[in-house]
C-alpha positions in Angstrom: 4.4 26.2 -46.3 4.9 24.4 -43.0 6.3 20.9 -43.4 5.0 18.1 -41.1 7.3 17.1 -38.3 8.9 13.7 -39.2 8.2 10.9 -36.8 10.9 10.2 -34.2 13.1 7.3 -35.4 12.6 4.0 -33.7 15.4 3.0 -31.3 18.0 0.7 -32.9 17.5 -3.0 -32.2 19.5 -4.1 -29.1 22.7 -6.0 -29.9 22.9 -9.6 -28.8 26.2 -8.9 -27.0 24.6 -6.0 -25.1 21.8 -8.3 -24.0 24.1 -11.1 -23.0 26.3 -8.8 -20.9 23.2 -7.5 -19.0 21.9 -11.1 -18.5 25.2 -12.1 -17.0 25.2 -9.2 -14.6 21.6 -9.7 -13.7 22.2 -13.4 -12.8 25.1 -12.4 -10.6 23.6 -9.5 -8.7 20.2 -11.0 -8.2 21.6 -13.8 -6.3 23.7 -11.4 -4.2 20.6 -9.2 -3.5 18.5 -12.3 -2.7 21.0 -13.6 -0.2 21.1 -10.2 1.5 17.3 -10.3 1.7 17.4 -13.8 3.0 19.6 -12.7 5.9 16.9 -10.2 6.9 14.2 -12.9 6.4 16.1 -15.2 8.8 16.2 -12.5 11.4 12.6 -11.2 11.0 12.1 -10.4 14.7 14.3 -7.4 14.4 13.1 -6.3 10.9 11.8 -2.7 10.6 8.6 -2.6 8.6 6.6 0.4 7.3 3.1 0.8 5.8 2.8 2.5 2.5 -0.6 2.9 0.7 -2.5 0.7 3.1 -2.1 -2.1 5.7 -1.6 -4.7 3.0 1.1 -2.6 1.3 4.3 -2.7 3.3 8.0 -2.1 2.9 10.8 -3.5 5.0 14.4 -2.6 5.6 15.2 -5.7 3.5 13.5 -4.2 0.4 15.5 -1.0 0.7 18.9 -2.6 1.3 18.4 -5.1 -1.5 17.4 -2.4 -4.0 20.4 -0.2 -3.0 22.7 -3.1 -3.6 21.2 -3.8 -7.1 21.4 -0.1 -8.1 25.0 0.1 -7.0 26.1 -3.0 -8.8 24.3 -2.0 -12.0 25.6 1.6 -12.0 29.2 0.4 -11.6 29.0 -1.7 -14.8 26.4 0.2 -16.9 26.4 3.8 -15.7 24.4 5.0 -18.7 21.5 2.6 -18.2 18.2 3.8 -16.6 17.2 2.3 -13.3 13.6 1.9 -12.1 12.8 0.3 -8.8 9.9 0.0 -6.5 11.6 1.7 -3.5 13.7 4.4 -5.1 11.9 5.3 -8.3 13.5 6.2 -11.6 17.1 7.3 -12.4 17.2 8.2 -16.1 20.1 7.1 -18.3 20.9 7.6 -22.0 21.7 4.1 -23.3 18.2 3.1 -24.2 18.3 0.2 -21.6 16.3 0.4 -18.4 16.7 -2.0 -15.5 13.3 -2.6 -13.7 13.6 -4.2 -10.3 11.6 -5.3 -7.3 14.0 -6.1 -4.5 11.5 -8.2 -2.6 8.3 -9.1 -4.4 6.0 -10.6 -1.8 6.9 -8.4 1.1 3.8 -9.4 3.1 4.7 -13.2 2.9 8.3 -12.1 3.7 7.5 -10.3 6.9 5.1 -13.1 8.1 7.7 -15.8 7.5 6.2 -17.4 4.4 8.6 -18.6 1.7 6.7 -17.2 -1.3 8.8 -14.1 -2.1 11.5 -13.4 -4.6 13.8 -10.8 -6.2 12.8 -9.7 -9.7 15.0 -7.9 -12.2 14.2 -7.1 -15.8 15.9 -5.0 -18.5 13.9 -3.3 -21.2 14.8 -1.7 -24.5 12.0 0.2 -26.2 8.9 -1.9 -26.1 10.7 -5.1 -25.5 11.8 -6.8 -22.3 15.2 -8.2 -23.3 16.2 -9.8 -19.9 14.1 -11.3 -17.2 15.6 -12.9 -14.0 13.9 -14.0 -10.8 15.6 -15.5 -7.8 13.7 -17.3 -5.0 16.2 -17.5 -2.2 14.3 -19.8 0.2 14.3 -22.5 -2.4 17.6 -21.3 -4.2 15.8 -21.2 -7.5 17.1 -18.9 -10.2 15.0 -18.3 -13.3 16.6 -16.5 -16.2 15.6 -15.5 -19.7 16.8 -13.2 -22.5 15.2 -12.2 -25.8 15.6 -15.0 -28.3 17.7 -17.1 -26.0 15.1 -19.1 -24.1 14.4 -19.5 -20.4 16.0 -21.7 -17.7 15.6 -22.7 -14.1 18.9 -23.2 -12.3 20.5 -23.8 -15.8 17.9 -26.3 -17.0 16.0 -25.1 -20.1 12.3 -24.5 -19.7 9.8 -25.3 -22.5 6.0 -25.1 -22.0 3.7 -27.8 -23.3 0.8 -26.8 -25.5 -1.4 -29.6 -24.2 -2.5 -28.1 -20.9 -5.6 -26.0 -20.5 -7.3 -24.1 -17.7 -9.1 -27.2 -16.4 -6.2 -29.6 -16.1 -3.9 -27.2 -14.1 -3.8 -24.5 -11.5 -4.0 -20.8 -12.4 -2.2 -18.1 -10.6 -4.4 -15.0 -9.8 -3.3 -11.7 -8.3 -5.4 -9.0 -6.5 -4.8 -5.7 -4.9 -6.7 -2.6 -3.8 -6.1 -0.7 -7.1 -8.9 -2.6 -8.9 -12.5 -3.3 -8.1 -12.9 -6.5 -6.1 -15.8 -7.5 -8.4 -13.4 -8.1 -11.3 -11.6 -10.7 -9.3 -14.7 -12.3 -7.8 -16.4 -12.4 -11.2 -13.3 -14.0 -12.8 -12.9 -16.6 -10.1 -16.6 -17.4 -10.2 -16.4 -18.1 -14.0 -13.2 -20.1 -13.6 -14.6 -22.3 -10.9 -17.8 -22.9 -12.9 -15.7 -24.1 -15.8 -13.9 -26.6 -13.6 -10.6 -24.7 -13.1 -8.7 -23.9 -9.9 -6.6 -21.1 -8.8 -3.9 -20.1 -6.3 -2.5 -16.8 -4.9 0.7 -16.9 -2.9 1.4 -13.2 -2.4 4.1 -12.8 -5.0 2.9 -12.1 -8.6 6.5 -12.3 -9.9 7.0 -15.7 -8.4 3.7 -17.0 -9.8 4.7 -15.7 -13.3 8.0 -17.7 -12.9 5.9 -20.7 -11.9 4.0 -20.4 -15.2 7.3 -20.4 -17.1 8.3 -23.5 -15.2 5.0 -25.3 -16.0 3.9 -25.4 -12.4 1.0 -23.1 -13.1 -1.0 -23.0 -16.4 -1.3 -19.2 -16.4 -1.5 -16.0 -14.4 -3.9 -13.1 -14.4 -3.9 -9.8 -12.5 -6.0 -6.8 -13.5 -3.2 -4.4 -12.5 0.4 -4.8 -11.6 3.4 -2.5 -11.5 6.2 -2.9 -14.0 8.8 -4.1 -11.5 6.4 -6.9 -10.4 5.8 -8.4 -13.8 8.3 -7.7 -16.5 10.9 -10.3 -15.6 8.2 -13.0 -15.2 6.5 -12.1 -18.6 9.9 -12.4 -20.3 10.4 -15.8 -18.7 7.0 -17.0 -20.0 7.5 -15.7 -23.5 11.0 -17.3 -23.8 9.7 -20.6 -22.4 7.2 -20.8 -25.3 4.1 -19.3 -23.5 1.9 -16.4 -24.5 1.7 -13.0 -22.9 0.2 -9.6 -23.3 3.0 -7.1 -24.0 3.0 -5.0 -20.9 5.3 -2.4 -22.5 2.7 -1.8 -25.3 -0.5 -2.2 -23.3 0.7 -1.1 -19.8 2.8 1.7 -18.5 6.2 1.7 -16.8 5.1 4.4 -14.4 1.4 3.5 -13.7 1.3 -0.2 -14.4 -1.3 -2.2 -16.2 -3.0 -5.6 -16.8 -0.9 -8.7 -16.7 -1.8 -12.0 -18.5 0.5 -14.9 -19.3 -0.2 -18.5 -20.0 0.9 -21.8 -21.5 -0.2 -22.0 -25.1 -3.1 -24.4 -24.5 -4.6 -22.2 -21.8 -4.3 -18.9 -23.5 -7.6 -18.7 -25.4 -9.7 -19.9 -22.4 -7.9 -17.5 -20.1 -8.5 -14.5 -22.4 -12.2 -15.4 -22.7 -12.7 -15.5 -19.0 -10.8 -12.3 -18.5 -12.9 -10.6 -21.2 -16.1 -11.7 -19.5 -15.0 -10.5 -16.0 -13.8 -7.1 -17.2 -16.8 -6.6 -19.5 -19.2 -7.5 -16.7 -17.5 -5.0 -14.4 -17.9 -2.3 -17.1 -21.6 -3.2 -17.4 -22.0 -2.9 -13.6 -20.4 0.5 -13.5 -22.5 1.7 -16.4 -25.7 0.5 -14.8 -24.8 2.4 -11.6 -24.8 5.7 -13.5 -28.2 7.4 -13.6 -29.8 7.1 -17.1 -29.8 10.9 -17.6 -26.0 11.0 -17.1 -25.1 8.2 -19.5 -23.7 9.1 -22.9 -26.2 9.0 -25.8 
């Protein structure tokens, strides 16, 4: 008789001391990487910029130099941790911890001289993001959070109010060419009809940090990469907000939907997202000839 294969054991829970050590390192190196990127930003006339997937998807020498610095600093202290970055991909480790980094989130604003860009660093363990740190060099703002330890901005604790809704604040919205434009236009149409307002500044990571700081009531983007969102989602959760768990619903390699909000805005945001995405599914179904639709 063949016995069933037992399920793989769940990874052990991360130790508080391990998380604290990685948070300390993340705070140190993200500032160093941010100041390196800022030096490129202040000398943009000589900056080398390359196009990736399309004209709106670019990478600069600053992105690459900043990520190399982050990787070198992490590997020197935690050589067995995995590393995943936007520019240099995945380096696998054996510790169970994975550093997920975006050396410059908001490269388009960066290369055009706009201040809305940042460096984003997260650490995951299993299906949890245990550290999230974002540094905005132009404003010298450092957002930091760790699992169960709360969130802070330049050392001041962040705690979100449960009184604000979609209609008495501003919502951050992201868009890119990986999703149908109709999802975004449908969502914005519904939001505006309800009396809400939105902003898009070119950096999803920074807008997620703004949610944690109470500057925005929420954030929605139909598809983001892990390095763009994990740190910001950790910040929102630790500041008392609500999020979809990207590591459960999304994918480290392929990305997924990102939603985070202050507690009072969550239900309204989820309702509008559901309407927009259901409407897009209905449009796609109606475009398929009746004879080809499933019974």
